[in-house]
Backbone bond lengths (Angstrom), bond angles and torsions (degrees), N, CA, C in turn:
res aa  C-N    CA-C-N  psi(-1)  N-CA   C-N-CA  omega(-1)  CA-C   N-CA-C  phi
1 M - - - 1.476 - - 1.515 108.07 -
2 S 1.321 118.16 121.22 1.459 119.61 -178.48 1.527 110.36 -96.44
3 Q 1.316 114.96 152.74 1.465 119.44 179.89 1.518 109.70 -98.00
4 L 1.337 115.44 139.61 1.449 120.76 177.07 1.519 109.16 -108.43
5 Q 1.335 116.67 132.94 1.461 119.13 174.22 1.534 109.30 -71.76
6 Y 1.313 116.24 166.53 1.469 119.44 -171.36 1.545 112.05 -56.56
7 N 1.346 116.78 -35.68 1.477 118.47 -176.83 1.537 113.05 -87.59
8 E 1.344 116.22 -0.37 1.487 119.45 177.14 1.520 110.28 -96.40
9 I 1.338 116.06 -3.41 1.477 119.60 179.92 1.528 107.40 -82.37
10 R 1.342 114.71 89.83 1.469 120.40 -172.59 1.534 111.26 -120.61
11 E 1.344 114.11 173.62 1.453 121.01 179.78 1.536 111.89 -48.30
12 K 1.324 114.14 140.24 1.478 124.02 175.57 1.524 114.00 75.83
13 K 1.321 117.39 -6.62 1.480 118.17 173.09 1.527 107.81 -74.05
14 I 1.332 116.17 148.62 1.463 120.61 176.86 1.527 107.14 -115.21
15 I 1.322 116.28 116.09 1.457 121.30 -175.97 1.542 110.21 -117.90
16 I 1.305 114.93 163.16 1.456 119.65 174.14 1.536 108.07 -92.79
17 Y 1.332 117.52 119.89 1.452 121.42 -178.38 1.536 105.83 -137.57
18 G 1.316 116.29 122.46 1.474 118.85 -176.80 1.524 111.98 61.70
19 N 1.354 115.53 36.47 1.469 123.24 -179.97 1.548 113.79 63.94
20 E 1.336 116.15 17.43 1.473 118.83 178.04 1.523 108.65 -126.21
21 P 1.354 116.74 149.18 1.447 118.66 173.47 1.513 108.78 -75.14
22 C 1.347 116.13 127.50 1.472 121.36 -179.13 1.517 108.55 -128.39
23 E 1.340 114.85 138.63 1.452 119.82 177.37 1.509 108.86 -93.05
24 V 1.344 116.93 135.77 1.470 120.31 176.90 1.526 107.84 -78.35
25 V 1.345 115.66 118.24 1.467 120.80 -178.14 1.515 109.82 -91.66
26 E 1.333 117.14 -41.15 1.453 121.30 178.57 1.541 107.58 -140.29
27 S 1.328 116.94 151.05 1.477 119.15 172.93 1.523 107.88 -147.73
28 H 1.330 114.30 145.33 1.470 119.15 -178.91 1.540 107.65 -151.19
29 V 1.341 114.68 113.00 1.476 118.54 177.57 1.530 108.01 -83.87
30 A 1.336 115.74 113.50 1.451 121.11 -178.52 1.521 110.15 -99.67
31 R 1.324 115.57 129.32 1.486 120.19 177.56 1.514 107.89 -116.53
32 T 1.304 116.59 121.29 1.475 120.44 174.78 1.529 106.51 -114.14
33 Q 1.326 116.13 156.78 1.474 118.73 -174.42 1.524 113.86 -63.58
34 Q 1.330 115.03 -42.56 1.472 117.59 -174.87 1.513 111.92 -80.41
35 R 1.327 117.64 -28.55 1.456 119.28 -168.74 1.521 110.31 -113.51
36 K 1.312 114.08 159.65 1.471 119.68 177.28 1.531 107.95 -70.77
37 P 1.360 116.34 152.52 1.466 118.20 -179.94 1.536 112.38 -63.44
38 Q 1.296 115.41 152.40 1.462 120.42 176.69 1.533 109.02 -140.67
39 N 1.287 116.47 151.98 1.457 122.59 -178.62 1.549 107.57 -104.14
40 Q 1.342 114.41 112.72 1.458 119.13 178.19 1.523 107.06 -96.18
41 V 1.312 114.94 120.77 1.485 118.45 -175.28 1.510 110.49 -125.86
42 K 1.335 112.98 160.15 1.469 120.65 168.07 1.506 106.45 -113.13
43 L 1.329 115.79 129.45 1.467 121.00 -178.62 1.515 110.42 -114.53
44 R 1.342 115.81 144.81 1.477 119.08 171.29 1.518 108.01 -115.81
45 S 1.342 115.31 121.03 1.434 119.04 176.87 1.532 109.57 -66.73
46 L 1.311 118.38 125.99 1.454 121.29 -179.99 1.522 111.66 -83.47
47 I 1.328 116.53 2.22 1.453 121.55 174.15 1.536 109.84 -97.62
48 S 1.350 115.59 -53.07 1.478 118.62 -175.57 1.524 112.24 -98.41
49 G 1.345 118.33 -18.02 1.457 121.34 -178.35 1.515 112.94 84.39
50 K 1.349 118.32 -3.21 1.470 121.27 -179.58 1.513 110.54 -69.26
51 V 1.347 115.09 142.20 1.470 120.84 174.37 1.518 109.42 -108.04
52 F 1.325 117.27 131.66 1.454 118.68 -177.01 1.541 108.88 -150.40
53 P 1.363 115.54 156.66 1.485 119.34 -179.25 1.521 111.55 -83.95
54 A 1.338 115.76 155.16 1.472 120.88 172.36 1.517 106.92 -151.02
55 T 1.313 116.25 155.37 1.472 121.36 -179.56 1.527 107.99 -126.04
56 F 1.333 114.46 132.74 1.469 120.99 177.33 1.510 108.45 -115.87
57 H 1.338 116.22 126.10 1.461 122.35 178.63 1.529 109.58 -92.19
58 V 1.336 114.73 170.85 1.460 121.95 -175.75 1.549 111.25 -52.32
59 A 1.314 116.76 -40.57 1.461 119.83 -176.97 1.501 112.62 -79.00
60 D 1.333 118.57 -8.76 1.463 120.77 -175.51 1.530 110.82 -83.91
61 S 1.318 114.02 154.87 1.476 120.61 170.13 1.526 106.59 -144.07
62 A 1.323 114.80 168.28 1.472 118.60 178.73 1.514 108.20 -139.23
63 D 1.343 115.15 149.86 1.458 119.37 177.17 1.533 109.32 -85.00
64 E 1.321 115.13 129.80 1.453 119.57 174.56 1.537 107.02 -75.08
65 A 1.331 116.10 134.36 1.489 119.57 -177.36 1.516 110.01 -67.75
66 D 1.334 116.25 142.82 1.464 121.19 174.90 1.513 107.95 -79.80
67 I 1.341 115.26 108.13 1.457 121.41 -174.78 1.532 108.39 -117.27
68 I 1.315 115.47 132.50 1.471 120.61 172.93 1.537 106.86 -110.26
69 K 1.314 116.18 138.24 1.476 120.45 178.60 1.531 109.47 -99.91
70 H 1.343 114.26 132.09 1.464 119.31 176.24 1.528 109.48 -124.70
71 D 1.321 115.86 138.79 1.469 118.84 172.62 1.512 108.76 -76.80
72 I 1.344 115.44 134.54 1.469 120.06 175.93 1.514 108.29 -135.74
73 T 1.328 116.80 164.92 1.468 122.22 179.29 1.526 108.95 -119.77
74 F 1.335 115.49 131.04 1.459 120.48 178.50 1.533 109.02 -80.57
75 L 1.320 116.73 130.52 1.452 121.04 -179.89 1.546 112.28 -101.07
76 Y 1.321 116.86 -63.87 1.472 120.27 179.70 1.522 109.41 -164.98
77 H 1.333 115.42 169.06 1.464 117.03 174.20 1.510 110.03 -128.40
78 N 1.318 116.61 146.63 1.474 121.83 -175.37 1.531 108.63 -150.65
79 K 1.317 116.97 120.06 1.479 122.52 175.83 1.529 112.40 50.68
80 G 1.306 115.44 50.57 1.478 119.24 174.85 1.517 114.50 79.24
81 E 1.330 116.34 1.49 1.497 119.09 176.97 1.534 108.74 -107.74
82 Y 1.300 115.03 133.37 1.475 119.59 179.27 1.520 108.12 -111.08
83 W 1.313 114.28 123.99 1.488 119.32 -174.27 1.533 109.78 -103.64
84 F 1.338 113.72 135.05 1.445 121.85 -179.11 1.519 108.95 -131.02
85 C 1.336 114.84 168.17 1.477 118.77 172.14 1.514 107.52 -145.38
86 E 1.312 115.33 170.34 1.469 118.65 173.99 1.524 108.03 -77.85
87 P 1.338 117.56 139.68 1.457 122.12 -172.91 1.535 114.06 -52.93
88 D 1.345 115.42 -37.18 1.477 117.21 -175.13 1.531 113.00 -102.15
89 D 1.350 115.96 6.41 1.467 118.04 178.55 1.526 109.44 -150.03
90 K 1.352 114.61 95.08 1.475 119.51 -175.06 1.522 112.00 -65.93
91 S 1.344 117.57 -16.23 1.468 118.68 -178.22 1.527 111.70 -78.09
92 K 1.334 116.31 -19.51 1.456 119.73 177.68 1.518 109.29 -85.19
93 R 1.338 114.92 81.95 1.458 120.28 -176.01 1.509 110.68 -101.25
94 F 1.283 116.67 151.33 1.474 120.95 174.84 1.536 108.25 -154.06
95 K 1.331 115.22 156.95 1.465 118.25 -177.71 1.547 109.38 -117.59
96 L 1.322 113.60 151.54 1.448 119.96 176.35 1.525 108.53 -128.10
97 D 1.300 114.51 149.93 1.465 120.42 -176.77 1.523 112.72 -79.32
98 S 1.320 116.90 153.13 1.463 121.13 -176.14 1.532 110.56 -64.39
99 T 1.341 119.29 -29.24 1.490 119.41 179.99 1.522 110.23 -64.85
100 L 1.312 116.63 -34.24 1.473 118.54 179.76 1.549 110.27 -74.33
101 I 1.301 116.26 -33.94 1.454 120.52 -176.73 1.537 111.31 -72.27
102 G 1.334 116.39 -42.19 1.467 120.20 177.82 1.519 113.34 63.14
103 D 1.363 115.85 -144.84 1.462 121.44 -175.07 1.521 113.37 -67.95
104 T 1.325 116.31 -18.57 1.477 120.58 -177.96 1.509 110.65 -59.22
105 A 1.338 115.94 -25.51 1.472 120.88 -173.77 1.524 113.19 -55.53
106 K 1.319 117.99 -34.90 1.481 118.34 -172.65 1.527 112.85 -70.34
107 F 1.354 116.99 -11.24 1.464 118.00 178.73 1.543 112.14 -110.79
108 F 1.316 117.26 15.13 1.477 118.78 173.54 1.491 109.85 -72.76
109 K 1.312 114.70 141.00 1.464 121.49 176.44 1.517 106.80 -128.07
110 Q 1.329 116.03 136.46 1.458 119.59 -178.39 1.526 111.72 -52.85
111 N 1.330 116.07 133.80 1.473 122.99 179.80 1.508 113.19 64.04
112 S 1.351 118.00 18.61 1.466 118.71 177.57 1.516 109.40 -94.60
113 N 1.352 115.91 159.13 1.452 119.90 -176.20 1.505 111.29 -87.38
114 A 1.331 114.39 151.21 1.455 121.42 174.86 1.523 105.62 -144.87
115 T 1.362 115.39 175.46 1.443 119.69 179.12 1.509 108.43 -122.68
116 A 1.319 116.47 129.68 1.479 120.65 176.11 1.509 108.01 -97.46
117 L 1.367 115.24 130.31 1.440 118.74 173.48 1.522 108.52 -95.01
118 V 1.312 116.06 117.70 1.471 121.91 -175.90 1.526 108.70 -104.75
119 W 1.318 115.85 122.86 1.461 120.57 177.56 1.515 110.05 -86.27
120 E 1.325 115.00 121.35 1.449 121.27 177.00 1.505 108.26 -88.87
121 N 1.299 116.29 104.93 1.455 120.24 177.10 1.519 108.14 -89.89
122 D 1.328 117.49 135.31 1.480 119.85 -179.21 1.526 110.92 -56.56
123 D 1.343 116.31 -29.10 1.461 119.03 -176.88 1.518 112.09 -74.00
124 E 1.327 116.88 -22.85 1.478 118.45 -178.77 1.528 109.16 -133.52
125 P 1.328 117.81 95.70 1.456 119.98 -176.80 1.547 111.72 -60.07
126 T 1.312 114.84 141.76 1.460 119.25 -175.74 1.521 110.80 -89.68
127 D 1.308 116.20 132.56 1.465 120.26 169.34 1.515 105.97 -96.73
128 A 1.331 115.91 106.31 1.467 119.86 -172.57 1.532 111.81 -60.34
129 K 1.342 117.40 -22.33 1.446 119.03 -177.62 1.550 111.60 -77.09
130 A 1.314 115.36 -26.11 1.490 117.34 -176.94 1.511 108.72 -109.26
131 M 1.331 113.86 100.83 1.467 118.86 -177.79 1.520 113.11 -55.70
132 S 1.327 114.86 -42.07 1.455 116.80 -175.43 1.527 110.95 -94.88
133 G 1.332 115.32 11.04 1.455 119.69 178.24 1.519 110.70 -81.85
134 K 1.327 117.48 -126.99 1.442 121.43 -177.60 1.517 109.10 -73.47
135 G 1.349 112.88 164.48 1.466 116.40 -176.92 1.526 107.23 81.84
136 K 1.305 116.82 155.94 1.464 120.20 -173.96 1.511 109.79 -125.06
137 I 1.321 115.98 126.70 1.466 118.41 174.20 1.518 107.29 -72.90
138 I 1.328 116.26 121.73 1.460 120.07 -176.76 1.508 113.33 -111.57
139 K 1.330 117.00 -13.24 1.464 118.52 -179.39 1.523 108.62 -162.20
140 V 1.334 115.37 149.72 1.454 121.03 173.51 1.516 107.98 -120.99
141 T 1.307 116.49 128.07 1.465 119.35 178.44 1.521 110.28 -117.68
142 L 1.316 115.44 156.03 1.461 122.15 179.33 1.535 108.40 -112.25
143 P 1.337 116.71 162.74 1.463 117.27 171.80 1.525 108.18 -56.97
144 I 1.345 118.21 146.15 1.454 120.24 -176.84 1.535 110.60 -61.82
145 K 1.337 116.03 -40.68 1.476 117.87 178.96 1.537 109.16 -112.74
146 M 1.325 115.51 131.14 1.461 121.46 177.89 1.508 110.70 -133.55
147 E 1.335 115.68 154.26 1.460 120.62 179.20 1.521 110.43 -107.29
148 F 1.326 114.62 138.84 1.459 121.03 179.07 1.523 109.59 -136.16
149 K 1.334 114.56 148.08 1.464 119.94 172.78 1.521 108.15 -85.86
150 V 1.318 115.13 141.88 1.481 120.78 -179.91 1.534 108.15 -84.62
151 K 1.327 115.12 119.52 1.483 120.05 -179.01 1.522 111.12 -85.04
152 E 1.325 116.53 -44.03 1.456 121.25 179.94 1.522 109.74 -137.07
153 A 1.326 115.76 137.59 1.461 120.77 175.18 1.523 108.15 -147.34
154 P 1.326 118.19 119.56 1.464 119.63 179.06 1.528 109.29 -63.12
155 P 1.309 117.00 147.45 1.496 118.64 -179.85 1.524 109.65 -64.81
156 A 1.309 116.57 146.70 1.471 120.90 178.50 1.520 107.54 -70.88
157 V 1.326 115.09 132.94 1.476 120.27 178.42 1.517 107.28 -101.09
158 R 1.317 115.61 125.48 1.462 119.22 -179.17 1.515 110.48 -64.30
159 G 1.306 114.75 138.97 1.462 119.28 175.92 1.516 113.99 78.21
160 D 1.347 117.48 1.42 1.463 119.36 178.18 1.521 108.32 -89.97
161 T 1.315 116.66 92.20 1.468 120.17 -179.05 1.527 110.27 -107.81
162 S 1.330 116.76 8.07 1.477 119.07 -177.00 1.522 111.40 -64.44
163 K 1.333 118.55 -27.26 1.465 120.52 -177.65 1.528 111.19 -98.04
164 G 1.344 115.63 18.69 1.455 118.40 177.48 1.511 112.30 68.88
165 G 1.340 117.55 27.24 1.460 119.59 176.99 1.504 113.56 76.97
166 N 1.318 118.24 18.35 1.458 121.74 178.36 1.524 111.16 -120.14
167 K 1.325 116.69 161.82 1.463 121.51 175.40 1.522 107.09 -144.20
168 I 1.312 115.21 163.06 1.472 121.11 179.14 1.512 109.19 -91.03
169 I 1.335 116.01 123.32 1.470 119.19 177.62 1.526 108.66 -114.97
170 T 1.329 115.99 161.41 1.454 122.28 178.13 1.537 108.52 -113.34
171 L 1.345 115.18 131.37 1.467 119.88 -178.48 1.517 111.13 -91.44
172 E 1.330 116.49 171.29 1.467 122.55 -176.34 1.528 112.86 -57.39
173 N 1.372 117.38 -27.04 1.444 119.75 -177.38 1.532 111.51 -96.03
174 G 1.342 116.56 7.27 1.467 119.79 177.69 1.519 115.03 94.35
175 A 1.344 117.34 -9.92 1.464 120.28 178.98 1.530 110.07 -70.32
176 T 1.341 116.29 147.38 1.471 120.23 176.75 1.533 108.31 -109.96
177 L 1.347 113.26 155.45 1.450 119.70 -169.13 1.526 108.99 -156.42
178 N 1.345 115.89 146.55 1.446 121.69 171.48 1.522 108.76 -80.03
179 A 1.327 117.00 126.10 1.486 118.99 -179.40 1.536 108.59 -140.42
180 P 1.351 116.86 161.18 1.436 119.33 179.03 1.535 113.54 -63.34
181 M 1.319 116.27 159.19 1.468 122.63 -175.30 1.545 112.69 -58.81
182 F 1.342 117.02 -30.01 1.501 119.12 -172.88 1.521 112.87 -77.94
183 I 1.334 118.59 -5.38 1.455 120.50 179.92 1.516 110.75 -74.03
184 N 1.322 118.49 130.29 1.465 122.14 -177.63 1.524 111.67 -119.96
185 E 1.321 114.31 161.75 1.462 120.51 174.89 1.530 109.39 -54.67
186 G 1.324 116.82 136.21 1.483 119.57 179.65 1.497 114.01 93.20
187 D 1.348 117.45 -16.28 1.454 119.85 176.58 1.542 110.08 -67.07
188 T 1.329 116.61 157.82 1.451 120.67 169.62 1.522 107.38 -109.90
189 I 1.340 114.71 130.12 1.482 118.01 -179.67 1.521 110.33 -121.22
190 R 1.311 114.94 158.91 1.456 121.04 175.32 1.547 106.86 -109.25
191 L 1.333 114.93 136.87 1.453 116.56 178.44 1.536 110.57 -134.00
192 N 1.337 114.78 163.43 1.446 121.49 179.09 1.535 107.30 -95.91
193 T 1.345 117.24 116.56 1.450 119.68 -175.08 1.530 112.42 -75.13
194 E 1.343 117.17 -17.94 1.457 118.73 179.07 1.520 111.11 -77.81
195 T 1.335 117.46 -39.80 1.451 119.61 -178.71 1.525 111.34 -99.05
196 G 1.361 117.93 -14.45 1.447 120.33 -176.55 1.507 112.80 72.18
197 E 1.332 117.31 21.38 1.457 120.05 -175.92 1.531 112.80 -108.60
198 Y 1.328 114.43 149.82 1.465 123.37 176.09 1.528 108.48 -63.60
199 V 1.359 116.59 137.56 1.468 120.71 177.85 1.539 110.47 -107.95
200 E 1.348 115.37 -56.62 1.474 118.57 -177.67 1.518 110.64 -165.53
201 R 1.335 114.43 163.80 1.451 119.18 171.97 1.521 108.06 -85.56
202 V 1.331 117.08 138.35 1.462 120.54 -176.14 1.510 109.61 -90.42
């Protein structure tokens, strides 16, 4: 477990705060003339999902959480449960709750790959072979860029510039997205799963 100085506690880092793994959502090192600099951050608990502020002073440090990354395959979702398996063994199935999945859910594609972040807690040693064994899956991430087939796209209307040249399209997994007017049904597009934005036509 490595220690982070107060100014190293930045976005996307996962630290232990209040005995829980928390992801840094925002960070801002404020320097005022009279006072020593401090890092004002927003943290998201990867256990409860709550977002809350915290302040780290010059003398403060935080432990970076021990995280192991595992490849997993998304199977399907049903009534708020998301089912996954290990890529090379479909029989090793496990489910994760929708609160843990969060906004990532809208870009899941059946049989597509994802990465599970597993928190190794000193109190419960992780058996890397058993995904659902020891250690706790605290987050699921997707590749930053993914390709989707366009299921529905309204026809482009000439002279309609009120929407800034964009229209709402529906992807093969049911997700909706703002895309340029020239995108048609049946096209394959690439999007950024972190921002949820259209990148390019493939």
